[in-house]
C-alpha positions as CSV (number, residue, x, y, z in Angstrom):
1,M,-40.1,-7.6,-16.1
2,A,-39.0,-10.9,-17.6
3,G,-38.3,-13.9,-15.5
4,S,-39.1,-14.9,-12.0
5,L,-37.2,-15.8,-8.9
6,S,-39.7,-18.5,-7.9
7,G,-37.8,-21.4,-6.3
8,K,-34.4,-19.6,-6.6
9,T,-32.1,-19.6,-3.6
10,M,-30.3,-16.4,-2.5
11,I,-27.7,-15.8,0.2
12,I,-27.3,-12.2,1.5
13,S,-24.6,-10.8,3.8
14,G,-26.4,-8.5,6.2
15,G,-30.0,-8.0,5.2
16,S,-31.7,-7.6,8.6
17,R,-32.8,-4.1,7.5
18,G,-32.5,-1.4,4.8
19,I,-31.6,-2.1,1.2
20,G,-30.6,-5.7,1.8
21,L,-34.0,-6.5,3.4
22,A,-35.9,-4.6,0.6
23,I,-34.1,-6.8,-2.0
24,A,-34.9,-9.9,0.0
25,L,-38.6,-9.0,0.3
26,R,-38.8,-8.3,-3.5
27,A,-37.4,-11.8,-4.2
28,A,-39.7,-13.3,-1.5
29,R,-42.8,-12.1,-3.4
30,D,-41.8,-14.6,-6.1
31,G,-41.4,-17.4,-3.6
32,A,-37.6,-17.3,-3.4
33,N,-35.5,-19.0,-0.7
34,I,-33.4,-16.5,1.2
35,A,-30.6,-17.1,3.6
36,L,-29.6,-14.1,5.7
37,V,-26.1,-14.1,7.2
38,A,-26.0,-11.2,9.7
39,K,-24.8,-10.4,13.2
40,T,-28.0,-8.7,14.5
41,A,-29.6,-11.4,16.7
42,E,-30.6,-8.9,19.4
43,P,-32.4,-5.5,18.9
44,H,-30.1,-2.5,18.5
45,P,-31.0,0.7,20.4
46,R,-30.6,2.9,17.2
47,L,-31.4,0.4,14.5
48,E,-34.6,-1.3,13.6
49,G,-34.9,-5.0,13.0
50,T,-33.0,-8.2,13.7
51,I,-32.2,-11.2,11.5
52,Y,-35.3,-12.9,13.0
53,T,-37.7,-10.1,12.3
54,A,-36.3,-9.9,8.8
55,A,-36.9,-13.7,8.4
56,D,-40.5,-13.2,9.6
57,E,-41.1,-10.5,7.0
58,I,-39.6,-12.6,4.2
59,E,-41.9,-15.5,5.2
60,A,-44.9,-13.2,5.3
61,A,-44.0,-11.9,1.8
62,G,-44.1,-15.4,0.4
63,G,-40.5,-16.5,0.6
64,T,-38.7,-19.1,2.7
65,A,-36.2,-17.7,5.1
66,L,-33.1,-19.2,6.7
67,P,-31.7,-16.8,9.3
68,I,-28.0,-17.6,10.1
69,V,-26.4,-15.6,12.8
70,G,-22.8,-15.0,11.6
71,D,-20.1,-12.5,11.0
72,I,-18.9,-11.9,7.4
73,R,-15.4,-11.5,8.8
74,D,-15.3,-15.1,10.1
75,D,-14.1,-17.5,7.3
76,G,-15.3,-20.6,8.9
77,G,-18.7,-19.1,9.8
78,V,-19.3,-17.9,6.2
79,A,-18.2,-21.3,4.8
80,A,-20.7,-23.0,7.2
81,A,-23.5,-20.5,6.2
82,V,-23.0,-21.3,2.5
83,A,-22.9,-25.0,3.2
84,Q,-26.1,-24.7,5.3
85,T,-27.9,-22.8,2.6
86,V,-27.0,-25.3,-0.1
87,E,-27.9,-28.2,2.2
88,R,-31.3,-26.7,3.1
89,F,-32.4,-25.6,-0.3
90,G,-30.5,-27.9,-2.6
91,G,-28.3,-25.3,-4.4
92,L,-27.5,-21.7,-4.7
93,D,-28.5,-19.3,-7.5
94,L,-28.0,-15.7,-6.2
95,V,-25.6,-13.9,-4.0
96,L,-26.1,-10.4,-2.6
97,N,-23.0,-8.7,-1.2
98,N,-24.8,-6.2,1.0
99,A,-22.9,-6.0,4.3
100,S,-21.0,-2.8,4.5
101,A,-19.4,-0.5,7.1
102,I,-19.1,3.2,6.7
103,N,-17.0,5.9,8.4
104,L,-16.4,9.1,6.5
105,A,-13.6,10.4,8.7
106,G,-10.6,11.9,7.1
107,T,-7.1,10.3,7.2
108,E,-5.9,11.9,10.5
109,A,-9.1,11.4,12.4
110,L,-9.7,7.7,11.4
111,D,-8.3,5.2,13.9
112,M,-7.0,2.0,12.3
113,K,-9.5,-0.2,14.1
114,R,-12.2,1.5,12.0
115,Y,-10.1,1.3,8.9
116,D,-9.7,-2.5,9.4
117,L,-13.4,-2.9,10.0
118,M,-14.3,-1.3,6.7
119,Q,-11.7,-3.3,4.8
120,D,-12.7,-6.6,6.5
121,I,-16.5,-6.2,6.0
122,N,-16.6,-4.4,2.7
123,T,-13.8,-5.7,0.5
124,R,-12.8,-8.9,2.3
125,G,-16.3,-9.9,3.1
126,T,-17.4,-9.5,-0.5
127,F,-14.4,-11.5,-1.7
128,L,-15.0,-14.2,0.8
129,L,-18.7,-14.8,0.2
130,S,-18.3,-14.6,-3.5
131,K,-15.3,-17.1,-3.5
132,L,-17.2,-19.6,-1.3
133,S,-20.4,-19.3,-3.4
134,V,-18.8,-19.7,-6.9
135,P,-18.5,-23.6,-6.8
136,H,-22.2,-23.8,-6.2
137,L,-23.2,-21.1,-8.6
138,K,-21.5,-22.9,-11.4
139,H,-24.2,-25.5,-11.2
140,A,-27.1,-23.0,-11.2
141,E,-29.3,-22.3,-14.2
142,N,-28.9,-18.5,-14.1
143,P,-26.3,-17.6,-11.4
144,H,-25.8,-14.0,-10.3
145,V,-23.6,-12.2,-7.8
146,L,-24.7,-8.7,-7.1
147,T,-22.6,-6.3,-5.0
148,L,-23.9,-3.0,-3.6
149,S,-20.9,-0.9,-4.5
150,P,-20.2,2.2,-6.7
151,P,-18.9,2.7,-10.2
152,L,-15.1,2.9,-10.2
153,S,-13.7,6.4,-10.7
154,M,-10.2,7.8,-10.2
155,S,-11.5,11.3,-9.6
156,P,-9.6,12.7,-6.6
157,K,-12.8,14.2,-5.2
158,W,-14.1,10.8,-4.1
159,F,-10.9,10.2,-2.1
160,A,-10.1,13.6,-0.7
161,S,-12.5,13.6,2.3
162,H,-12.7,9.9,3.1
163,A,-9.9,7.9,1.4
164,A,-10.4,4.9,3.7
165,Y,-14.1,4.5,3.0
166,T,-13.6,5.0,-0.7
167,I,-10.8,2.4,-0.8
168,A,-13.1,-0.1,1.0
169,K,-16.1,0.5,-1.2
170,Y,-14.0,0.5,-4.4
171,G,-12.5,-2.8,-3.2
172,M,-16.0,-4.3,-3.5
173,S,-16.3,-2.9,-7.0
174,M,-12.9,-4.3,-8.0
175,C,-14.1,-7.8,-6.9
176,T,-17.0,-7.3,-9.3
177,L,-14.7,-6.2,-12.1
178,G,-12.2,-9.0,-11.6
179,M,-14.6,-11.9,-10.9
180,A,-16.9,-11.0,-13.8
181,E,-14.0,-11.7,-16.2
182,E,-12.6,-14.6,-14.2
183,F,-15.9,-16.5,-14.3
184,R,-17.4,-15.2,-17.6
185,G,-16.7,-18.6,-19.2
186,D,-18.6,-20.3,-16.4
187,G,-21.7,-18.2,-17.0
188,V,-21.6,-16.7,-13.4
189,A,-22.6,-13.0,-13.6
190,F,-20.9,-10.5,-11.4
191,N,-22.4,-7.0,-11.3
192,A,-22.5,-4.0,-9.0
193,L,-25.5,-1.8,-8.2
194,W,-25.4,1.7,-6.7
195,P,-28.2,4.3,-6.1
196,R,-28.2,7.6,-7.9
197,T,-29.7,9.3,-4.8
198,M,-29.5,8.9,-1.1
199,I,-31.6,5.9,0.1
200,A,-33.8,6.2,3.2
201,T,-32.0,3.8,5.5
202,A,-30.8,3.9,9.1
203,A,-27.3,4.7,7.9
204,V,-28.5,7.9,6.2
205,Q,-30.7,8.8,9.2
206,N,-27.9,8.3,11.8
207,L,-24.7,9.1,9.9
208,L,-25.4,11.1,6.8
209,G,-27.8,13.9,7.6
210,G,-30.8,12.9,9.7
211,D,-34.3,13.8,8.9
212,E,-33.4,16.4,6.2
213,A,-31.3,13.8,4.3
214,M,-34.2,11.3,4.6
215,R,-36.6,13.8,3.0
216,R,-34.2,14.1,0.0
217,A,-33.8,10.3,-0.3
218,R,-35.6,7.6,-2.3
219,S,-37.0,4.5,-0.6
220,P,-35.0,1.3,-0.6
221,E,-37.6,-0.2,-2.9
222,I,-35.9,1.4,-5.9
223,M,-32.8,-0.6,-5.2
224,A,-34.9,-3.7,-4.7
225,D,-36.7,-3.4,-8.0
226,A,-33.4,-2.7,-9.8
227,A,-31.8,-5.7,-8.2
228,Y,-34.7,-7.9,-9.2
229,A,-34.4,-6.8,-12.8
230,I,-30.7,-7.7,-12.8
231,F,-31.2,-11.1,-11.1
232,T,-33.8,-12.0,-13.8
233,R,-31.6,-11.2,-16.7
234,P,-29.6,-13.9,-18.5
235,S,-26.3,-14.3,-16.6
236,R,-24.2,-15.0,-19.7
237,E,-25.4,-11.7,-21.2
238,C,-25.3,-9.5,-18.1
239,T,-22.0,-9.4,-16.3
240,G,-19.3,-6.9,-15.5
241,N,-21.7,-4.0,-15.2
242,F,-21.7,-1.1,-12.8
243,F,-25.4,-0.4,-12.7
244,I,-27.2,2.7,-11.3
245,D,-30.7,1.9,-9.9
246,D,-32.8,4.3,-12.0
247,E,-30.9,3.5,-15.2
248,V,-31.7,-0.2,-14.7
249,L,-35.4,0.6,-14.2
250,A,-35.4,2.9,-17.2
251,E,-34.2,0.0,-19.3
252,E,-37.1,-2.0,-18.0
253,G,-39.5,0.7,-19.2
254,V,-40.1,2.6,-15.9
255,T,-40.5,6.3,-16.7
256,D,-42.0,7.7,-13.4
257,F,-39.8,7.4,-10.3
258,S,-42.0,9.5,-8.0
259,A,-43.3,6.5,-6.1
260,Y,-39.8,6.1,-4.6
261,S,-39.6,9.6,-3.3
262,Q,-40.0,10.3,0.4
263,S,-41.2,13.9,-0.1
264,D,-41.3,16.6,-2.8
265,A,-37.9,17.9,-1.7
266,D,-35.0,17.9,-4.2
267,L,-33.3,14.5,-4.3
268,A,-29.7,14.4,-2.9
269,P,-27.2,12.5,-5.0
270,D,-25.4,9.6,-3.3
271,L,-21.7,9.5,-2.8
272,F,-19.7,8.5,-5.9
273,I,-22.3,10.0,-8.3
274,D,-21.4,12.9,-10.4
């Protein structure tokens, strides 16, 4: 793949585990600087990893880590995290909107506290981190904002069972759509990335089907390799796209995806994928 992330600075919302951490580790192998803004300072009983264990892994992989304990819902805290990142590393090149909350309850079953949480973390958090990063990205050589959200579709089937979650995830995608056009002239790329299949993460294990779902999932590394490919493309030529992980890698010449499979079981498509 063309390009390198050596010396580039990335800020990630979340990133203490799962896909966000995998993307951070792929960038770290090039020697990137990575700021993690996440709440997980203490170990969680059902989830592996904290912001500090993630930072250790990033450093071990060859990157420089800046763990910042913070909540993507806190305007002042996110502003301070962006400022701290720029002050520490001298600029900002890449943003990964990774933080996300999921609840697949139907309309009657979902309490409004959960509705608000998804809106605040998914859509509002993406808008906030992007907004605060743009002034710094405008000075970068090849600035990219990548949001982990699905292609937009008005098919009722994606709303029927979990309208609230769909609205929150599509809100992230709509930030991508709007900001790609808004900042096109500044050369700041805004793209979305989504997996074709389930990805083997704690969310899938705990919320979306347990061990059987994990067997039918691909590893987070497929998203990491796809994100890396996007981040190393010219920002002025690569914006406003709703990428699917294996399509990105196919464009890079990858023809065999078996290394990302967890087993020989049939792969399960992710939500929002026809």
